[in-house]
C-alpha positions as CSV (number, residue, x, y, z in Angstrom):
1,M,-22.8,35.2,-2.2
2,T,-20.4,37.0,0.2
3,A,-23.1,37.4,2.9
4,N,-23.9,33.7,2.6
5,R,-20.2,32.7,2.9
6,N,-19.9,34.9,6.0
7,R,-22.8,33.1,7.7
8,W,-21.4,29.7,6.8
9,L,-18.0,30.8,8.1
10,V,-19.6,31.7,11.4
11,G,-21.6,28.5,11.3
12,T,-18.4,26.5,10.9
13,V,-17.1,27.9,14.1
14,L,-20.4,27.5,16.1
15,T,-21.2,24.0,15.0
16,L,-18.4,21.7,14.4
17,A,-15.6,23.5,16.1
18,L,-13.0,22.0,13.7
19,A,-10.7,25.0,13.8
20,A,-11.6,28.4,15.2
21,F,-12.6,31.0,12.8
22,L,-11.3,29.1,9.8
23,S,-13.1,28.6,6.5
24,L,-15.6,25.7,6.1
25,S,-13.8,23.8,3.5
26,L,-10.7,21.8,4.4
27,L,-9.3,22.5,1.0
28,P,-9.1,26.3,1.4
29,I,-7.6,25.5,4.9
30,L,-4.8,23.7,3.2
31,G,-4.4,26.2,0.5
32,S,-4.3,29.1,3.1
33,N,-1.6,27.2,5.0
34,G,0.4,27.1,2.0
35,N,-0.3,30.8,1.1
36,R,0.9,31.7,4.6
37,R,4.0,29.6,4.3
38,A,4.7,31.3,0.9
39,S,3.9,34.7,2.5
40,S,6.3,34.1,5.4
41,T,9.1,33.1,2.9
42,A,8.4,36.3,1.0
43,D,8.4,38.4,4.2
44,A,11.7,36.8,5.3
45,N,13.2,37.5,1.9
46,P,11.6,40.7,0.4
47,A,13.6,40.2,-2.8
48,A,12.1,36.7,-3.4
49,D,11.1,36.5,-7.1
50,P,7.5,35.3,-7.6
51,V,8.6,33.7,-10.8
52,A,11.3,31.7,-9.1
53,M,8.9,30.7,-6.4
54,Q,6.5,29.4,-9.0
55,A,9.3,27.6,-10.6
56,D,10.3,26.0,-7.3
57,L,6.8,24.8,-6.6
58,E,6.6,23.3,-10.1
59,A,9.9,21.5,-9.4
60,Q,8.5,20.2,-6.2
61,A,5.4,18.9,-7.8
62,R,7.5,17.3,-10.6
63,G,9.8,15.7,-8.0
64,Y,6.9,14.1,-6.2
65,E,5.4,13.0,-9.6
66,L,8.7,11.2,-10.3
67,V,8.6,9.5,-6.9
68,L,5.1,8.4,-7.5
69,E,6.1,6.9,-10.9
70,R,8.3,4.6,-9.0
71,E,6.3,4.2,-6.0
72,P,2.5,4.8,-6.7
73,D,1.5,4.2,-3.1
74,N,4.0,6.6,-1.4
75,Q,1.7,8.4,0.8
76,T,4.3,11.1,1.7
77,A,4.7,12.0,-1.9
78,L,1.0,12.0,-2.5
79,Q,0.5,14.5,0.3
80,G,3.4,16.5,-0.9
81,L,2.0,16.6,-4.5
82,I,-1.4,17.7,-3.2
83,D,0.2,20.5,-1.2
84,A,2.3,21.7,-4.0
85,R,-0.6,21.7,-6.5
86,I,-2.8,23.5,-4.0
87,Q,-0.2,26.3,-3.7
88,L,0.0,26.3,-7.5
89,G,-3.6,26.8,-7.7
90,D,-4.0,23.4,-9.6
91,I,-7.2,22.4,-7.9
92,D,-7.9,19.9,-10.8
93,G,-4.6,18.2,-10.2
94,V,-5.5,17.6,-6.5
95,V,-8.2,15.0,-7.4
96,A,-6.2,12.2,-8.7
97,P,-3.7,12.0,-5.6
98,L,-6.6,12.4,-3.3
99,E,-8.4,9.7,-4.9
100,K,-5.4,7.6,-4.4
101,L,-5.1,8.4,-0.8
102,V,-8.8,7.6,-0.2
103,A,-8.2,4.2,-1.7
104,L,-5.1,3.6,0.4
105,N,-6.8,4.7,3.6
106,P,-10.5,3.4,3.5
107,D,-10.6,3.8,7.4
108,V,-9.6,7.5,7.2
109,P,-12.9,9.3,6.3
110,D,-11.3,12.8,6.4
111,Y,-9.4,12.1,3.1
112,A,-12.8,11.3,1.6
113,V,-14.3,14.4,3.0
114,L,-11.4,16.5,1.6
115,L,-12.1,14.8,-1.7
116,G,-15.7,15.8,-1.6
117,Q,-14.9,19.3,-0.8
118,T,-12.5,19.5,-3.7
119,R,-15.1,18.2,-6.0
120,Q,-17.5,20.7,-4.7
121,Q,-15.2,23.5,-5.3
122,M,-14.6,22.3,-8.8
123,G,-18.4,22.3,-9.4
124,D,-18.8,18.5,-9.4
125,L,-21.7,18.8,-7.1
126,E,-23.0,15.2,-7.8
127,G,-19.6,13.7,-7.3
128,A,-19.1,15.7,-4.0
129,A,-22.6,14.7,-2.7
130,Q,-21.8,11.0,-3.5
131,T,-18.5,11.2,-1.7
132,Y,-20.1,12.7,1.4
133,R,-22.9,10.2,1.4
134,Q,-20.3,7.3,1.1
135,V,-18.6,8.6,4.3
136,L,-22.0,9.0,6.1
137,D,-22.9,5.3,5.1
138,Q,-19.8,4.1,6.8
139,Q,-19.9,6.6,9.6
140,P,-23.5,8.1,10.2
141,G,-22.2,10.5,12.8
142,N,-19.2,11.9,10.9
143,M,-19.6,15.6,11.4
144,N,-17.3,16.7,8.7
145,A,-19.2,14.9,6.0
146,L,-22.5,15.9,7.6
147,Q,-21.6,19.5,7.4
148,G,-20.1,19.3,3.8
149,L,-23.4,17.5,2.6
150,T,-25.5,20.1,4.4
151,V,-23.6,23.1,2.9
152,L,-23.8,21.5,-0.6
153,L,-27.7,21.1,-0.3
154,V,-28.1,24.7,0.8
155,E,-25.8,25.9,-2.0
156,Q,-28.1,23.9,-4.4
157,G,-31.1,25.7,-3.2
158,R,-32.3,22.7,-1.3
159,P,-32.6,23.8,2.2
160,Q,-35.6,21.4,3.1
161,A,-33.3,18.4,2.1
162,A,-30.6,19.8,4.4
163,I,-33.1,20.2,7.3
164,G,-34.4,16.6,6.7
165,L,-30.8,15.2,6.8
166,L,-30.0,16.9,10.1
167,Q,-33.4,16.1,11.6
168,D,-32.9,12.5,10.8
169,T,-29.4,12.6,12.2
170,L,-30.8,13.9,15.5
171,K,-33.5,11.2,15.5
172,T,-30.5,8.6,15.8
173,A,-28.5,10.7,18.2
174,D,-29.0,8.4,21.1
175,Q,-27.9,5.4,19.0
176,L,-24.9,7.2,17.6
177,Q,-23.8,8.1,21.1
178,T,-24.3,4.6,22.3
179,D,-22.2,3.4,19.4
180,G,-19.4,5.7,20.3
181,A,-19.6,7.6,16.9
182,A,-16.2,9.4,16.7
183,G,-16.6,13.3,17.0
184,F,-20.4,13.1,17.0
185,D,-22.0,16.0,19.0
186,P,-25.7,16.4,19.0
187,T,-25.3,20.0,20.0
188,S,-23.3,20.7,16.9
189,V,-26.0,19.2,14.8
190,K,-28.6,21.4,16.3
191,L,-26.5,24.4,15.8
192,L,-25.9,23.5,12.2
193,L,-29.7,23.0,11.7
194,A,-30.2,26.3,13.2
195,Q,-27.7,27.8,10.6
196,V,-29.7,26.2,7.8
197,H,-32.8,28.0,9.2
198,V,-31.0,31.2,9.1
199,E,-29.9,30.6,5.5
200,N,-33.6,29.6,4.8
201,N,-34.7,33.1,6.1
202,S,-36.4,31.5,9.2
203,P,-34.5,33.3,12.1
204,A,-37.4,32.5,14.5
205,Q,-36.8,28.7,14.1
206,A,-33.2,29.3,14.5
207,I,-33.6,31.3,17.7
208,A,-35.9,28.6,19.1
209,L,-33.1,26.0,18.6
210,Y,-30.5,28.3,20.1
211,D,-32.7,28.7,23.2
212,E,-33.3,24.9,23.4
213,T,-29.4,24.3,23.2
214,I,-28.6,26.9,25.7
215,A,-31.0,25.4,28.3
216,A,-29.5,21.9,27.6
217,A,-25.8,23.2,27.6
218,P,-25.8,26.5,29.6
219,E,-22.0,26.3,29.8
220,D,-21.5,26.2,26.0
221,F,-20.8,29.6,24.5
222,R,-21.6,28.7,20.9
223,P,-25.3,28.9,20.9
224,V,-25.2,32.1,22.9
225,L,-22.8,33.7,20.3
226,A,-25.0,32.3,17.5
227,K,-28.2,34.0,18.9
228,A,-26.3,37.1,19.4
229,L,-25.3,37.2,15.7
230,V,-28.9,36.6,14.5
231,L,-30.3,39.1,16.8
232,R,-27.6,41.5,15.7
233,D,-28.6,41.0,12.1
234,Q,-32.3,41.6,13.0
235,G,-31.3,45.0,14.5
236,D,-31.8,44.2,18.2
237,T,-28.5,45.6,19.3
238,E,-29.3,45.9,23.0
239,T,-30.1,42.1,23.4
240,S,-27.3,41.2,21.2
241,Q,-24.8,43.0,23.2
242,A,-25.9,41.3,26.4
243,L,-25.5,37.9,24.7
244,F,-22.2,38.9,23.3
245,A,-21.1,39.7,26.9
246,Q,-22.5,36.3,28.1
247,A,-20.7,34.5,25.3
248,T,-17.4,36.2,26.3
249,T,-17.8,35.1,29.9
250,L,-18.4,31.5,28.8
251,A,-15.9,31.2,26.1
252,P,-12.3,29.8,26.5
253,A,-9.7,32.5,26.8
254,Q,-8.5,32.0,23.2
255,F,-11.9,33.1,21.8
256,K,-12.7,36.0,24.0
257,D,-11.0,38.7,21.8
258,Q,-12.8,37.5,18.5
259,I,-16.1,37.7,20.4
260,G,-15.3,41.1,21.7
261,Q,-14.4,42.2,18.1
262,M,-17.9,40.8,16.9
263,A,-19.6,42.8,19.6
264,V,-17.9,45.9,18.6
265,Q,-18.8,45.2,14.9
266,S,-22.4,44.9,15.8
267,Q,-22.3,48.6,16.6
268,A,-20.9,49.6,13.3
269,T,-22.7,49.7,10.0
270,P,-24.0,46.3,8.4
271,E,-21.5,46.6,5.7
272,A,-18.6,46.9,7.9
273,S,-19.7,44.1,10.3
274,G,-20.2,41.8,7.3
275,S,-16.8,42.4,5.7
276,D,-15.0,42.0,8.9
277,I,-16.1,38.3,9.5
278,V,-14.6,37.1,6.2
279,E,-11.0,36.8,7.4
280,P,-10.9,36.6,11.1
281,A,-7.8,35.8,13.0
282,P,-7.2,32.0,13.5
283,A,-7.1,30.7,17.0
284,Q,-6.2,27.4,18.5
285,P,-8.5,24.5,18.2
286,M,-11.5,24.4,20.6
287,P,-11.4,21.9,23.5
288,T,-14.5,20.1,22.0
289,E,-12.7,19.6,18.6
290,P,-13.3,16.2,16.7
291,A,-10.5,13.9,15.5
292,P,-8.0,15.9,13.6
293,T,-8.1,15.9,9.8
294,P,-5.0,14.7,8.0
295,S,-3.4,17.6,6.3
296,A,-0.8,17.8,3.6
297,P,2.8,18.7,4.8
């Protein structure tokens, strides 16, 4: 399971470029933000009492709940309640306020994607899939929903369904681009499709897609890095090192260090390289980043 998650973490970076080297799910992103805030507070005040911090978060959550009793549509309170419950680890409690945000913002699909990811994390795969599909019905090129549904299908052991979903999306790529679908990037879809092939133990098909993408977008470092990672896993150290060097040259400055770390990891034992990918250092959003996702305060 850890190895699969590592590959999807890398796939997130290489495909959608939502935020560099962050986890796939928006929910853990919000949670990790909260954890970082809590950690920073604890670092600033080493004597901070975890029990007192827990009580403070519970008080914050209760305060937002009281506001919502008076003003059910108060979106600031809804976002605050979501953030507090995430920090408290109350994932079940996130669903209701998220559903309210989705109802209040039907034109903001990122709230619906976050709801889908929350349901997925809770094990409600049917509800998550339905939410993703509703977003894609309204915005066929929505990359967040497309990736969420793709990962869900792979986790369900349905890689062929994921491949079909992505291939169908690519067939309509020209129309989606003509329609100006926000954030749609056919290169990202191809890279996500290649990632599914990797998950499906078909590295040759993945490498063929990477080569096709490199030829079509020679200035894009992502397919070069992706191919390097696949070849590294296959034991082709010499070729992967050359590709890591090429990816480093092509990548924006903020990613060069991470790629260099991956290149060094490729020379270590497989166990070391796999574990090091789990929690890489966050970087700034990539220049090709889609529309930002609303986040809890």
